[in-house]
C-alpha positions as a Markdown table, in Angstrom:
| # | Residue | x | y | z |
|---|---|---|---|---|
| 1 | Met | 87.5 | 45.7 | 81.4 |
| 2 | Leu | 90.3 | 47.7 | 79.8 |
| 3 | Val | 87.9 | 50.5 | 79.0 |
| 4 | Ser | 86.7 | 50.6 | 82.6 |
| 5 | Met | 90.3 | 50.7 | 83.9 |
| 6 | Leu | 91.1 | 53.5 | 81.5 |
| 7 | Ala | 88.0 | 55.4 | 82.6 |
| 8 | Leu | 89.0 | 54.8 | 86.3 |
| 9 | Thr | 92.5 | 56.0 | 85.6 |
| 10 | Leu | 91.2 | 59.1 | 83.8 |
| 11 | Glu | 88.8 | 59.8 | 86.7 |
| 12 | Leu | 91.6 | 59.5 | 89.2 |
| 13 | Lys | 93.8 | 61.8 | 87.2 |
| 14 | Leu | 91.0 | 64.4 | 87.0 |
| 15 | Glu | 90.4 | 64.1 | 90.7 |
| 16 | Leu | 94.2 | 64.6 | 91.4 |
| 17 | Met | 94.1 | 67.7 | 89.1 |
| 18 | Leu | 91.1 | 69.1 | 90.9 |
| 19 | Val | 92.8 | 68.5 | 94.3 |
| 20 | Ser | 96.0 | 70.2 | 93.2 |
| 21 | Met | 94.0 | 73.1 | 91.8 |
| 22 | Leu | 92.1 | 73.5 | 95.0 |
| 23 | Glu | 95.4 | 73.4 | 97.0 |
| 24 | Leu | 96.8 | 76.1 | 94.8 |
| 25 | Met | 93.7 | 78.2 | 95.2 |
| 26 | Leu | 93.8 | 77.8 | 98.9 |
| 27 | Glu | 97.5 | 78.7 | 99.0 |
| 28 | Leu | 96.8 | 81.8 | 96.9 |
| 29 | Met | 93.9 | 82.8 | 99.1 |
| 30 | Leu | 95.9 | 82.4 | 102.3 |
| 31 | Glu | 98.7 | 84.5 | 100.8 |
| 32 | Leu | 96.3 | 87.2 | 99.8 |
| 33 | Met | 94.7 | 87.2 | 103.2 |
| 34 | Leu | 98.1 | 87.6 | 104.9 |
| 35 | Glu | 98.9 | 90.4 | 102.6 |
| 36 | Leu | 95.6 | 92.2 | 103.3 |
| 37 | Met | 96.1 | 91.7 | 107.0 |
| 38 | Leu | 99.6 | 93.2 | 106.8 |
| 39 | Glu | 98.2 | 96.2 | 104.8 |
| 40 | Leu | 95.5 | 96.7 | 107.4 |
| 41 | Met | 98.0 | 96.6 | 110.2 |
| 42 | Leu | 100.1 | 99.2 | 108.4 |
| 43 | Val | 97.1 | 101.4 | 107.8 |
| 44 | Ser | 96.1 | 101.2 | 111.4 |
| 45 | Met | 99.6 | 101.9 | 112.6 |
| 46 | Leu | 99.8 | 105.0 | 110.3 |
| 47 | Thr | 96.4 | 106.1 | 111.5 |
| 48 | Leu | 97.5 | 105.8 | 115.1 |
| 49 | Met | 100.8 | 107.7 | 114.3 |
| 50 | Leu | 98.8 | 110.5 | 112.6 |
| 51 | Asp | 96.4 | 110.7 | 115.5 |
| 52 | Leu | 99.3 | 111.0 | 118.0 |
| 53 | Met | 101.0 | 113.6 | 115.9 |
| 54 | Leu | 97.8 | 115.7 | 115.7 |
| 55 | Asp | 97.4 | 115.4 | 119.4 |
| 56 | Leu | 101.0 | 116.6 | 119.9 |
| 57 | Ile | 100.5 | 119.5 | 117.5 |
| 58 | Leu | 97.3 | 120.5 | 119.2 |
| 59 | Asp | 98.9 | 120.3 | 122.7 |
| 60 | Leu | 101.9 | 122.4 | 121.5 |
| 61 | Met | 99.5 | 125.0 | 119.9 |
| 62 | Leu | 97.5 | 125.2 | 123.1 |
| 63 | Asp | 100.7 | 125.7 | 125.1 |
| 64 | Leu | 101.9 | 128.4 | 122.8 |
| 65 | Met | 98.5 | 130.1 | 123.0 |
| 66 | Ser | 98.5 | 130.0 | 126.7 |
| 67 | Asp | 102.0 | 131.4 | 126.8 |
| 68 | Leu | 101.0 | 134.2 | 124.4 |
| 69 | Met | 98.0 | 135.0 | 126.5 |
| 70 | Leu | 100.1 | 135.2 | 129.6 |
| 71 | Ile | 102.6 | 137.5 | 127.9 |
| 72 | Leu | 99.8 | 139.7 | 126.7 |
| 73 | Leu | 98.2 | 139.8 | 130.1 |
| 74 | Leu | 101.5 | 140.7 | 131.7 |
| 75 | Asp | 102.1 | 143.4 | 129.1 |
| 76 | Trp | 98.6 | 144.8 | 129.8 |
| 77 | Trp | 99.3 | 144.8 | 133.6 |
| 78 | Ser | 102.6 | 146.5 | 133.1 |
| 79 | Asp | 100.9 | 149.2 | 130.9 |
| 80 | Leu | 98.3 | 149.7 | 133.7 |
| 81 | Leu | 100.9 | 150.0 | 136.4 |
| 82 | Leu | 102.9 | 152.5 | 134.4 |
């Protein structure tokens, strides 16, 4: 009877250790998932910012080119008129 009680106690201790290990693993996995989600959000925000900056740069370049073309056209017209 004493041996069976000791075996039962040992089994319960092992189960408690297993449960605590599983809880720790779950906590670590959740922490890792949260960290990965935050990193993905940061990467997507940076990608969006880069995309917006490139759009802005392209728009500015097109505006400058159109202004330059207009200046060249006006210069050409003034040369023709003179």
